[in-house]
All heavy atoms as an XYZ file, in Angstrom:
720
protein
N     -12.638    -11.069     -6.539
C     -13.533    -10.010     -6.993
C     -12.785     -8.686     -7.018
O     -11.823     -8.508     -6.279
C     -14.772     -9.959     -6.103
C     -14.603     -9.215     -4.802
C     -15.885     -9.304     -3.958
C     -15.712     -8.407     -2.751
N     -16.755     -8.451     -1.795
N     -13.217     -7.789     -7.852
C     -12.592     -6.466     -7.921
C     -12.919     -5.726     -6.642
O     -14.036     -5.787     -6.131
C     -13.129     -5.663     -9.127
C     -12.611     -4.234     -9.088
C     -12.718     -6.335    -10.423
N     -11.929     -5.033     -6.131
C     -12.203     -4.198     -4.969
C     -11.796     -4.779     -3.637
O     -12.347     -4.388     -2.633
N     -10.847     -5.724     -3.619
C     -10.400     -6.225     -2.325
C      -8.883     -6.397     -2.294
O      -8.266     -6.780     -3.284
C     -11.024     -7.592     -1.966
O     -10.667     -8.543     -2.956
C     -12.526     -7.500     -1.854
N      -8.307     -6.094     -1.150
C      -6.943     -6.483     -0.846
C      -7.081     -7.726      0.024
O      -7.932     -7.772      0.910
C      -6.226     -5.404     -0.016
C      -5.752     -4.212     -0.812
C      -6.479     -3.036     -0.816
C      -4.561     -4.262     -1.522
C      -6.034     -1.922     -1.518
C      -4.118     -3.155     -2.226
C      -4.847     -1.985     -2.227
N      -6.281     -8.752     -0.251
C      -6.327     -9.964      0.552
C      -4.935    -10.234      1.092
O      -4.021    -10.394      0.296
C      -6.794    -11.156     -0.308
O      -8.047    -10.829     -0.890
C      -6.941    -12.406      0.521
N      -4.745    -10.237      2.408
C      -5.761     -9.989      3.441
C      -6.066     -8.492      3.569
O      -5.261     -7.647      3.191
C      -5.089    -10.509      4.715
C      -3.626    -10.297      4.487
C      -3.415    -10.518      2.993
N      -7.230     -8.207      4.121
C      -7.645     -6.813      4.315
C      -6.934     -6.177      5.509
O      -6.869     -4.959      5.612
C      -9.161     -6.735      4.502
N      -6.412     -7.013      6.393
C      -5.631     -6.527      7.534
C      -4.392     -7.393      7.648
O      -4.468     -8.615      7.535
C      -6.449     -6.584      8.825
C      -7.630     -5.631      8.811
C      -8.302     -5.482     10.169
O      -7.627     -5.673     11.195
O      -9.496     -5.174     10.182
N      -3.252     -6.728      7.861
C      -1.978     -7.424      7.908
C      -1.132     -6.801      9.012
O      -1.137     -5.582      9.173
C      -1.275     -7.255      6.556
C       0.096     -7.887      6.367
C      -0.006     -9.411      6.422
C       0.685     -7.460      5.033
N      -0.425     -7.631      9.770
C       0.487     -7.134     10.800
C       1.898     -7.560     10.431
O       2.142     -8.730     10.115
C       0.103     -7.688     12.189
O      -1.224     -7.252     12.501
C       1.052     -7.183     13.259
N       2.807     -6.585     10.449
C       4.201     -6.845     10.104
C       5.112     -6.246     11.174
O       4.648     -5.519     12.051
C       4.568     -6.248      8.727
C       4.491     -4.718      8.758
C       3.683     -6.825      7.632
C       5.111     -4.037      7.542
N       6.387     -6.527     11.045
C       7.378     -5.908     11.920
C       8.066     -4.787     11.144
O       8.185     -4.861      9.924
C       8.413     -6.941     12.353
C       7.805     -8.036     13.227
C       8.878     -8.938     13.778
C       8.389    -10.036     14.689
N       7.042    -10.045     15.113
N       8.520     -3.757     11.844
C       9.267     -2.688     11.192
C      10.450     -3.326     10.480
O      11.113     -4.210     11.017
C       9.740     -1.662     12.216
N      10.694     -2.922      9.260
C      11.780     -3.491      8.472
C      11.320     -4.533      7.471
O      12.053     -4.869      6.549
N      10.099     -5.061      7.635
C       9.584     -6.033      6.674
C       9.310     -5.358      5.334
O       9.071     -4.153      5.264
C       8.280     -6.668      7.178
C       8.502     -7.717      8.258
O       9.665     -8.069      8.538
O       7.503     -8.180      8.837
N       9.336     -6.175      4.282
C       8.968     -5.716      2.947
C       7.635     -6.369      2.612
O       7.465     -7.578      2.776
C      10.035     -6.125      1.906
C       9.570     -5.778      0.501
C      11.363     -5.439      2.220
N       6.688     -5.557      2.142
C       5.374     -6.085      1.752
C       5.302     -6.088      0.234
O       5.618     -5.093     -0.420
C       4.240     -5.229      2.347
C       2.879     -5.741      1.873
C       4.310     -5.238      3.871
N       4.914     -7.234     -0.318
C       4.791     -7.387     -1.770
C       3.302     -7.475     -2.124
O       2.605     -8.365     -1.647
C       5.517     -8.648     -2.228
C       5.494     -8.869     -3.723
C       6.320    -10.099     -4.075
C       6.428    -10.301     -5.563
N       7.282    -11.455     -5.889
N       2.853     -6.531     -2.929
C       1.474     -6.506     -3.395
C       1.470     -7.114     -4.798
O       2.261     -6.720     -5.651
C       0.961     -5.066     -3.470
C       0.936     -4.369     -2.131
C       2.047     -3.700     -1.644
C      -0.215     -4.401     -1.350
C       2.024     -3.062     -0.406
C      -0.243     -3.762     -0.112
C       0.880     -3.104      0.355
N       0.573     -8.091     -5.044
C       0.529     -8.793     -6.325
C      -0.877     -8.667     -6.914
O      -1.866     -8.929     -6.230
C       0.882    -10.294     -6.151
C       0.853    -11.010     -7.496
C       2.243    -10.445     -5.484
N      -0.952     -8.294     -8.196
C      -2.239     -8.193     -8.891
C      -2.756     -9.599     -9.177
O      -2.078    -10.390     -9.834
C      -2.103     -7.408    -10.220
C      -3.430     -7.400    -10.966
C      -1.615     -5.997     -9.966
N      -3.942     -9.906     -8.653
C      -4.546    -11.224     -8.867
C      -5.726    -11.166     -9.833
O      -6.032    -12.138    -10.505
C      -5.006    -11.834     -7.536
C      -3.880    -12.119     -6.577
C      -3.059    -13.284     -7.043
N      -2.008    -13.589     -6.081
C      -0.809    -14.035     -6.422
N      -0.498    -14.225     -7.676
N       0.087    -14.281     -5.506
N      -6.438    -10.031     -9.852
C      -7.589     -9.901    -10.758
C      -7.994     -8.440    -10.861
O      -7.623     -7.620    -10.030
C      -8.780    -10.730    -10.243
O      -9.224    -10.213     -8.995
N      -8.756     -8.134    -11.912
C      -9.387     -6.831    -12.060
C      -8.483     -5.622    -12.134
O      -8.812     -4.578    -11.583
N      -7.304     -5.719    -12.817
C      -6.449     -4.539    -12.887
C      -7.109     -3.419    -13.697
O      -8.095     -3.692    -14.386
C      -5.194     -5.061    -13.587
C      -5.631     -6.234    -14.384
C      -6.800     -6.827    -13.626
N      -6.576     -2.198    -13.612
C      -5.337     -1.796    -12.974
C      -5.504     -1.585    -11.468
O      -6.587     -1.245    -11.000
C      -4.994     -0.463    -13.652
C      -6.331      0.143    -13.938
C      -7.208     -1.046    -14.303
N      -4.409     -1.807    -10.742
C      -4.396     -1.584     -9.296
C      -3.126     -0.844     -8.898
O      -2.110     -0.922     -9.582
C      -4.419     -2.913     -8.531
C      -5.681     -3.688     -8.697
N      -6.920     -3.202     -8.353
C      -5.895     -4.946     -9.172
C      -7.836     -4.123     -8.596
N      -7.246     -5.186     -9.103
N      -3.202     -0.173     -7.766
C      -2.014      0.405     -7.158
C      -2.197      0.393     -5.650
O      -3.196     -0.110     -5.140
C      -1.728      1.818     -7.694
C      -2.665      2.881     -7.144
O      -3.741      2.602     -6.632
N      -2.255      4.128     -7.277
N      -1.220      0.937     -4.949
C      -1.265      1.054     -3.498
C      -1.011      2.523     -3.181
O      -0.004      3.079     -3.612
C      -0.184      0.191     -2.820
C      -0.214      0.388     -1.313
C      -0.362     -1.272     -3.177
N      -1.941      3.129     -2.451
C      -1.780      4.542     -2.089
C      -2.140      4.718     -0.615
O      -3.092      4.120     -0.120
C      -2.684      5.415     -2.953
N      -1.357      5.544      0.053
C      -1.578      5.834      1.466
C      -2.101      7.255      1.602
O      -1.705      8.143      0.854
C      -0.266      5.702      2.259
C       0.305      4.316      2.262
C       1.161      3.898      1.257
C      -0.021      3.422      3.271
C       1.696      2.615      1.252
C       0.507      2.140      3.284
C       1.366      1.736      2.265
N      -2.978      7.477      2.571
C      -3.475      8.808      2.883
C      -2.649      9.320      4.060
O      -2.599      8.679      5.108
C      -4.957      8.725      3.262
C      -5.567     10.072      3.572
O      -4.854     10.989      4.061
O      -6.774     10.226      3.352
N      -1.989     10.456      3.883
C      -1.109     10.993      4.928
C      -1.817     11.157      6.270
O      -1.190     11.049      7.320
C      -0.511     12.327      4.477
N      -3.128     11.381      6.251
C      -3.882     11.557      7.495
C      -4.170     10.226      8.189
O      -4.596     10.214      9.344
C      -5.194     12.289      7.216
N      -3.940      9.106      7.483
C      -4.302      7.791      8.022
C      -3.090      6.887      8.244
O      -3.207      5.659      8.243
C      -5.301      7.103      7.084
C      -6.610      7.870      6.844
C      -7.471      7.157      5.809
C      -7.379      8.052      8.142
N      -1.927      7.522      8.446
C      -0.713      6.786      8.777
C      -0.042      7.485      9.958
O      -0.332      8.643     10.239
C       0.245      6.669      7.563
C       0.665      8.050      7.043
C      -0.387      5.837      6.449
C       1.668      8.007      5.900
N       0.846      6.785     10.674
C       1.476      7.399     11.844
C       2.304      8.646     11.498
O       2.806      8.775     10.379
C       2.389      6.288     12.381
C       1.807      5.023     11.857
C       1.241      5.376     10.509
N       2.455      9.504     12.468
C       3.298     10.695     12.313
C       4.706     10.266     11.933
O       5.249      9.321     12.495
C       3.321     11.490     13.611
N       5.283     10.923     10.953
C       6.630     10.607     10.502
C       6.700      9.520      9.452
O       7.747      9.294      8.849
N       5.597      8.837      9.206
C       5.605      7.725      8.262
C       5.656      8.186      6.807
O       6.206      7.489      5.954
C       4.377      6.836      8.474
N       5.097      9.345      6.506
C       5.051      9.806      5.115
C       6.454      9.925      4.524
O       6.695      9.483      3.398
C       4.295     11.126      5.014
N       7.385     10.505      5.269
C       8.746     10.650      4.755
C       9.386      9.291      4.485
O      10.048      9.100      3.464
C       9.620     11.447      5.736
C       9.270     12.925      5.757
O       8.642     13.409      4.789
O       9.628     13.589      6.741
N       9.183      8.343      5.394
C       9.751      7.002      5.240
C       9.167      6.330      3.997
O       9.897      5.778      3.174
C       9.487      6.137      6.495
C       9.921      4.697      6.277
C      10.199      6.738      7.699
N       7.842      6.384      3.851
C       7.202      5.723      2.709
C       7.558      6.396      1.395
O       7.796      5.715      0.390
C       5.678      5.696      2.884
C       5.164      4.744      3.961
C       3.658      4.867      4.086
C       5.553      3.308      3.655
N       7.587      7.713      1.366
C       7.930      8.405      0.120
C       9.322      8.015     -0.365
O       9.550      7.912     -1.573
C       7.796      9.923      0.277
C       6.354     10.389      0.150
O       5.588      9.861     -0.662
N       5.984     11.358      0.945
N      10.238      7.748      0.555
C      11.587      7.311      0.169
C      11.589      5.833     -0.236
O      12.360      5.430     -1.104
C      12.575      7.542      1.313
C      12.881      9.016      1.527
C      13.792      9.230      2.717
C      13.945     10.721      2.981
N      14.284     11.034      4.354
N      10.733      5.035      0.384
C      10.717      3.589      0.140
C       9.941      3.196     -1.116
O      10.164      2.129     -1.675
C      10.116      2.866      1.346
N       9.026      4.051     -1.555
C       8.160      3.716     -2.688
C       8.809      4.156     -4.007
O       9.080      5.331     -4.208
C       6.790      4.361     -2.514
C       6.024      3.811     -1.325
S       4.479      4.684     -0.985
C       3.441      4.049     -2.326
N       9.030      3.182     -4.905
C       9.627      3.461     -6.215
C       8.542      3.775     -7.238
O       7.388      3.381     -7.067
C      10.425      2.243     -6.672
N       8.926      4.464     -8.288
C       8.036      4.718     -9.432
C       6.694      5.311     -9.025
O       5.659      4.925     -9.553
C       7.749      3.419    -10.196
C       8.955      2.651    -10.654
C       8.580      1.259    -11.132
O       7.554      1.117    -11.819
O       9.306      0.319    -10.800
N       6.688      6.235     -8.109
C       5.421      6.768     -7.624
C       4.721      7.641     -8.654
O       5.346      8.235     -9.525
C       5.610      7.589     -6.337
O       6.568      8.609     -6.598
C       6.064      6.721     -5.183
N       3.392      7.701     -8.536
C       2.579      8.581     -9.362
C       2.394      9.922     -8.662
O       1.887     10.852     -9.251
C       1.201      7.953     -9.612
C       1.268      6.692    -10.429
S      -0.341      5.897    -10.743
C      -1.545      7.098    -10.332
N       2.751      9.970     -7.390
C       2.606     11.161     -6.572
C       2.984     10.785     -5.159
O       3.315      9.621     -4.895
N       2.929     11.735     -4.238
C       3.267     11.418     -2.850
C       2.431     10.255     -2.314
O       1.213     10.231     -2.492
C       2.948     12.708     -2.094
C       3.024     13.777     -3.136
C       2.563     13.127     -4.416
N       3.102      9.282     -1.742
C       2.456      8.126     -1.095
C       1.606      7.291     -2.052
O       0.744      6.533     -1.621
C       1.599      8.573      0.106
C       2.358      9.322      1.207
C       1.381      9.842      2.247
C       3.408      8.429      1.848
N       1.840      7.412     -3.367
C       1.009      6.727     -4.352
C       1.873      5.919     -5.318
O       2.614      6.479     -6.119
C       0.164      7.749     -5.145
O      -0.606      8.514     -4.216
C      -0.782      7.056     -6.112
N       1.740      4.596     -5.217
C       2.505      3.712     -6.083
C       1.967      3.697     -7.501
O       0.870      4.185     -7.776
N       2.745      3.114     -8.431
C       2.371      3.069     -9.841
C       1.233      2.095    -10.103
O       1.002      1.171     -9.333
C       3.655      2.580    -10.514
C       4.284      1.699     -9.484
C       3.994      2.391     -8.167
N       0.538      2.315    -11.224
C      -0.511      1.385    -11.649
C       0.146      0.118    -12.172
O       1.093      0.166    -12.948
C      -1.352      1.982    -12.778
C      -2.295      3.057    -12.356
S      -3.560      2.441    -11.236
C      -4.045      4.021    -10.550
N      -0.375     -0.995    -11.748
C       0.054     -2.293    -12.262
C      -1.122     -2.849    -13.057
O      -2.246     -2.912    -12.550
C       0.442     -3.236    -11.121
C       1.667     -2.749    -10.330
C       2.900     -2.688    -11.222
C       4.131     -2.236    -10.470
N       5.319     -2.181    -11.330
N      -0.866     -3.214    -14.312
C      -1.973     -3.557    -15.203
C      -2.058     -5.034    -15.572
O      -3.072     -5.478    -16.100
C      -1.934     -2.708    -16.490
C      -2.118     -1.240    -16.155
C      -0.637     -2.913    -17.243
N      -1.004     -5.793    -15.299
C      -1.018     -7.200    -15.675
C      -1.201     -8.124    -14.495
O      -0.693     -7.863    -13.409
N      -1.926     -9.207    -14.697
C      -2.085    -10.223    -13.660
C      -0.690    -10.750    -13.324
O       0.100    -11.055    -14.220
C      -2.997    -11.377    -14.132
C      -4.387    -10.850    -14.511
C      -3.086    -12.475    -13.081
C      -5.161    -10.204    -13.403
N      -0.377    -10.829    -12.043
C       0.918    -11.310    -11.600
C       1.950    -10.209    -11.391
O       2.993    -10.453    -10.797
N       1.670     -8.989    -11.889
C       2.608     -7.892    -11.637
C       2.598     -7.581    -10.144
O       1.596     -7.765     -9.463
C       2.208     -6.635    -12.419
C       2.515     -6.713    -13.889
C       2.308     -5.376    -14.595
O       2.520     -4.312    -13.988
O       1.925     -5.407    -15.778
N       3.734     -7.089     -9.648
C       3.819     -6.836     -8.218
C       4.507     -5.513     -7.924
O       5.141     -4.916     -8.798
C       4.554     -7.982     -7.523
O       5.892     -8.064     -7.982
N       4.363     -5.098     -6.676
C       4.954     -3.857     -6.196
C       5.369     -4.083     -4.757
O       4.574     -4.580     -3.958
C       3.930     -2.722     -6.288
C       4.478     -1.354     -5.934
C       5.436     -0.742     -6.727
C       4.034     -0.677     -4.810
C       5.934      0.512     -6.409
C       4.521      0.577     -4.484
C       5.478      1.166     -5.292
O       5.974      2.405     -4.980
N       6.620     -3.753     -4.429
C       7.122     -3.987     -3.077
C       7.395     -2.671     -2.367
O       7.882     -1.718     -2.976
C       8.414     -4.812     -3.118
C       8.206     -6.226     -3.607
C       9.461     -7.069     -3.542
O      10.517     -6.570     -3.107
O       9.383     -8.247     -3.927
N       7.073     -2.652     -1.084
C       7.348     -1.488     -0.244
C       8.073     -1.976      1.013
O       7.580     -2.860      1.715
C       6.061     -0.751      0.172
C       5.282     -0.283     -1.060
C       6.398      0.439      1.082
C       3.907      0.288     -0.740
N       9.225     -1.381      1.286
C       9.966     -1.696      2.503
C       9.469     -0.790      3.627
O       9.306      0.413      3.441
C      11.462     -1.461      2.294
O      12.133     -1.533      3.542
N       9.257     -1.386      4.771
C       8.840     -0.627      5.946
C      10.014     -0.458      6.920
O       9.818     -0.268      8.112
C       7.626     -1.279      6.612
C       6.361     -1.026      5.835
C       6.047     -1.779      4.715
C       5.503      0.011      6.186
C       4.909     -1.526      3.969
C       4.373      0.282      5.451
C       4.067     -0.494      4.337
N      11.244     -0.487      6.386
C      12.436     -0.251      7.196
C      12.391      1.186      7.719
O      12.190      2.126      6.950
C      13.693     -0.466      6.360
N      12.508      1.332      9.028
C      12.479      2.658      9.627
C      11.096      3.252      9.785
O      10.946      4.395     10.223
N      10.079      2.477      9.439
C       8.701      2.976      9.533
C       8.242      2.984     10.991
O       8.476      2.031     11.725
C       7.768      2.100      8.710
N       7.580      4.074     11.408
C       7.069      4.130     12.776
C       5.994      3.061     13.015
O       5.244      2.725     12.098
C       6.448      5.518     12.888
C       6.888      6.285     11.701
C       7.307      5.294     10.662
N       5.937      2.562     14.238
C       4.897      1.595     14.605
C       3.539      2.273     14.530
O       3.411      3.478     14.737
C       5.143      1.072     16.008
N       2.520      1.492     14.180
C       1.160      2.016     14.132
C       0.384      1.446     12.965
O       0.821      0.512     12.298
N      -0.782      2.017     12.717
C      -1.688      1.556     11.671
C      -1.546      2.408     10.418
O      -1.532      3.636     10.496
C      -3.146      1.605     12.174
O      -3.243      0.781     13.341
C      -4.115      1.105     11.120
N      -1.450      1.733      9.291
C      -1.322      2.362      7.977
C      -2.529      1.956      7.144
O      -2.670      0.796      6.773
C      -0.060      1.875      7.265
C       1.233      2.321      7.901
C       1.630      1.846      9.153
C       2.077      3.207      7.237
C       2.818      2.249      9.733
C       3.274      3.617      7.819
C       3.639      3.140      9.054
O       4.817      3.543      9.635
N      -3.408      2.889      6.852
C      -4.548      2.584      5.992
C      -4.166      2.916      4.562
O      -3.498      3.919      4.298
C      -5.775      3.380      6.433
C      -6.256      2.945      7.811
C      -7.580      3.561      8.217
O      -8.416      3.843      7.332
O      -7.765      3.770      9.421
N      -4.539      2.041      3.632
C      -4.198      2.257      2.229
C      -5.354      1.844      1.333
O      -6.317      1.214      1.771
C      -2.903      1.527      1.851
C      -2.896      0.035      2.105
C      -3.240     -0.862      1.105
C      -2.539     -0.472      3.352
C      -3.221     -2.225      1.331
C      -2.515     -1.836      3.584
C      -2.855     -2.709      2.570
O      -2.836     -4.057      2.795
N      -5.247      2.249      0.061
C      -6.321      1.978     -0.890
C      -5.756      1.839     -2.297
O      -4.580      2.124     -2.535
C      -7.376      3.098     -0.851
C      -6.811      4.442     -1.208
N      -6.215      5.265     -0.275
C      -6.710      5.093     -2.394
C      -5.788      6.369     -0.874
N      -6.072      6.287     -2.165
N      -6.600      1.415     -3.204
C      -6.289      1.352     -4.631
C      -6.992      2.549     -5.264
O      -8.220      2.640     -5.199
C      -6.793      0.038     -5.216
S      -6.679     -0.041     -7.012
N      -6.223      3.459     -5.850
C      -6.783      4.709     -6.357
C      -7.984      4.525     -7.294
O      -9.030      5.120     -7.064
C      -5.679      5.551     -7.038
O      -4.608      5.728     -6.103
C      -6.201      6.905     -7.454
N      -7.889      3.690     -8.367
C      -9.046      3.582     -9.259
C     -10.240      2.841     -8.653
O     -11.351      2.946     -9.158
C      -8.507      2.841    -10.488
C      -7.281      2.152    -10.026
C      -6.734      2.958     -8.882
N     -10.013      2.120     -7.568
C     -11.102      1.317     -6.997
C     -11.601      1.818     -5.644
O     -12.302      1.088     -4.934
C     -10.678     -0.153     -6.944
C     -10.478     -0.738     -8.311
N      -9.263     -1.170     -8.763
C     -11.348     -0.892     -9.345
C      -9.402     -1.594    -10.025
N     -10.656     -1.425    -10.392
N     -11.273      3.054     -5.297
C     -11.813      3.649     -4.071
C     -13.346      3.613     -4.076
O     -13.957      3.272     -3.063
C     -11.284      5.100     -3.863
C     -12.067      5.818     -2.782
C      -9.810      5.061     -3.503
N     -14.005      3.921     -5.224
C     -15.478      3.882     -5.220
C     -16.042      2.501     -4.888
O     -17.182      2.378     -4.473
C     -15.867      4.280     -6.647
C     -14.683      5.003     -7.184
C     -13.485      4.383     -6.512
N     -15.234      1.456     -5.092
C     -15.675      0.088     -4.805
C     -15.234     -0.367     -3.415
O     -15.390     -1.530     -3.060
C     -15.135     -0.875     -5.870
C     -15.533     -0.505     -7.260
C     -14.633      0.128     -8.097
C     -16.817     -0.751     -7.726
C     -14.989      0.495     -9.387
C     -17.194     -0.381     -9.009
C     -16.283      0.244     -9.845
N     -14.637      0.550     -2.650
C     -14.225      0.225     -1.288
C     -12.954     -0.596     -1.198
O     -12.743     -1.307     -0.220
N     -12.089     -0.510     -2.216
C     -10.847     -1.291     -2.178
C      -9.847     -0.582     -1.280
O      -9.101      0.296     -1.698
C     -10.273     -1.483     -3.581
C      -9.096     -2.434     -3.593
S      -8.609     -2.880     -5.255
C      -7.215     -3.939     -4.889
N      -9.873     -1.006     -0.015
C      -8.963     -0.434      0.970
C      -8.614     -1.510      1.986
O      -9.289     -2.540      2.065
C      -9.572      0.793      1.635
C     -10.877      0.547      2.326
C     -11.489      1.839      2.840
C     -12.825      1.539      3.491
N     -13.435      2.705      4.062
N      -7.556     -1.252      2.720
C      -7.098     -2.224      3.720
C      -6.236     -1.491      4.732
O      -6.001     -0.295      4.609
C      -6.311     -3.338      3.033
N      -5.775     -2.242      5.724
C      -4.867     -1.634      6.689
C      -3.782     -2.598      7.105
O      -3.962     -3.808      7.114
C      -5.615     -1.040      7.870
C      -6.201     -2.007      8.832
C      -6.888     -1.222      9.967
C      -7.663     -2.143     10.849
N      -8.336     -1.412     11.905
N      -2.660     -1.994      7.428
C      -1.471     -2.720      7.800
C      -1.018     -2.157      9.135
O      -1.077     -0.946      9.344
C      -0.448     -2.461      6.706
C       0.916     -3.060      6.771
C       1.321     -3.422      5.365
C       1.900     -2.070      7.320
N      -0.623     -3.029     10.046
C      -0.130     -2.581     11.340
C       1.352     -2.920     11.433
O       1.741     -4.072     11.225
C      -0.894     -3.268     12.489
O      -2.278     -2.953     12.360
C      -0.383     -2.795     13.840
N       2.165     -1.910     11.707
C       3.590     -2.119     11.908
C       3.832     -2.193     13.411
O       3.429     -1.297     14.153
C       4.424     -0.955     11.295
C       5.905     -1.146     11.613
C       4.210     -0.878      9.791
N       4.439     -3.291     13.854
C       4.702     -3.467     15.287
C       6.020     -2.849     15.680
O       6.925     -2.740     14.883
C       4.731     -4.957     15.637
C       3.393     -5.618     15.478
C       3.417     -7.079     15.874
O       4.420     -7.781     15.710
N       2.312     -7.557     16.389
């Protein structure tokens, strides 16, 4: 269904790469809110995220099967809340925990 990240909660280790894949209902992207990530994480993510539309905001992916990868190398431990910009009204958000 439109409006979900699956899984909605994910735990990774610092240094892991997370691959987001469009499964249905595009366009989708991955965007982080600077207030909802650990201190110091914004700089790490801004460097790790390619083709951004803005700070902490990945590009729109419009085709089924398209993907976007983010490396969490050097990312501070903690909870990272993220969302899909066009689907915020539908509650498309999730969280990732870096150990």
